[in-house]
N, C-alpha and C positions, 0 to 999 in steps of 0.2 A: 504493499499499499504506500510505503513511504516513497519508493521509487516512482510509482505512478503519479503521485502528487508533485515530485521534483520535475518530472517530465512535463507535467501541465503548466509549469512555470510558477510554483508557489514560491514566494521570496524566501521564506525561512520554513524549514521542516524539522521538527524537533520529535526524534523518535525514542521511544522507551518500550521496554518489555520486561517481564519479570525474571527473564533469563538473558544472558548475552548470547545471542546465536551467531555472532561474528558477522553481522549484516551492516555493520557501522552505526549501531545506534548510539544516542547521546548519552543514555543513562539506564542503568538497570533499576527498576521500580516496580513495587508491588502496588498496583494502583489501588486496591482495597484496603491498604493500611493507611494509618494517619500520615505517613510519610509524604510530604509535599515534594513535587518535582522541583529540580534545580532551576527550572524556567520560571523567570519572574512574572511573566504574563503571556497569555495566548488568547488568539482571537477565534480560533476554532480547534476543538478537540474531536479528533476522528478515531474510531477503533472498531474492530470486529471482536467483541468481547467473547470470552469462553462462555458457552451456554451453561453448563453444569446441570446437575440433576433437576428437572422441572423448571429449568430456567433461572434458577436462584442466583447462580454467578453473573449472568447477564443483568439481572434486576439489580444486584449489589454494585455494578457497574454504572447503571444509571443513578443510583443514589449518590455514589462517591463522585460521579461526574457533575451532578447538580451541586453538590456542596462546594466543589473547587470551581464552579463556573463564575467568571467575573462579569460584571456589568458591561453589556456591549458584545459579548462573545457568544458563540454557539457550540453546542455538542451534538455530534452526529454519531449514531451507532448503527451498524449493519446487523439487523436481527431477522428472524422468520417473519414474514408478512404478517401473520396473525398474533404477534407477540402482545399487541396492545388490546386483544380481545378478552384477556383474562380478567375477572373482575377483581382478583387480589392485586392487580396492578394498576387499577384505575387511577391511583393517587400519582402515577407517572405520566399519564396519558391524558384522558378527557377531563380529569380533575385537576391536572396540574397547570399552574398559570404559565409555566415556561414551556409547554409543549407546543411546538408551531406546525408540526405536520410530519408526514411521511412521503417518501418517494418509493413507490413500487417498481421493483426491477421486472421488466416484462420478459426477461430471460433468466433461466436458472444459472447459477454460478457453478463453473467447473472448477473445483478447487485444486484438483490434481489431474494431469494428463496421463492417461493409460499409454503403457508402452506394449501391451499384448495384442493390440489390433483390434480390441473390442471398443465400440464407440462408448463415449461417457454418457451416462444418464442420470444426471443429478435430479433428486426428488425433492428438494427443498426450495420453496419460493422465498425470495428475500426483499427486504425493504430498508431504505435508510429512513431512521427516525430521528427526528431533529428537535432539539430544545435550544431556547435562546433566553437570555436575561437582558430583557428590554429595558434601556435606561430611563425610558418614560413611563414605565410600569403600566402601559396600556396593553391590554389582552385582546388578541383577535382570535376568532374561530380557527382551530387547526385545520390545515389544508392538505388534502390527498393529491398527490401528483403522481403521473405515470412516466418512467424514464422512457426515452425513445427506444424503440426496438432497433436492433442491428439491421442494416439493409439486407434485405433478401431478395432473391430473383422473383420478380413478378410473373404471376401466371400469363402465359401466352394468350393473347385476344382470339376469340373464337374466329377462326378464319372463314372466307366465303366459302371455300370447298366444304368444310366441315358443316356449315349452316346449310348448304344445298343438300347435303346428304340426309339431313333430318327430315323427316315428313312434314308435310304441311300441318297435319293435325296435331304436332308436337306443341305448336304455338297457341293452339285453341283452348279455350276453357270451356267446360260444360256449365 
């Protein structure tokens, strides 16, 4: 995710994880502990949190992120599309004054490329869920947006030859 943000031209990307994987992260940080990042301020916090049993870890990430969210900043978490539908999580979504909406991904994420020749078949629908701490303390209804689909081949238009092969009665209705 860090590399994708850098490639999109983000001025400063500060990367942290609970373990140093050798990918050039800026800090080893357990986001769920009271430890604060060495970063003084951030404008946007983005993560694909661990889900955990029943989504408990992901829910904890939302809570920790909201506690650390400065005024004027946003938090974006990649979660299962229906993560906001659980009544036990209403305090983070519909009942949360900082929840601004979600962007539903119209294609499923392929997390790992297969090397055995079998086509990937991801089963999880995902969405970006977003929170913002508005400096004016004005609350707007959350928005639901849909990410653009990747360009696919358009179906070929029905040719005159194919149309001529259809019987005249095919276009009639009873």
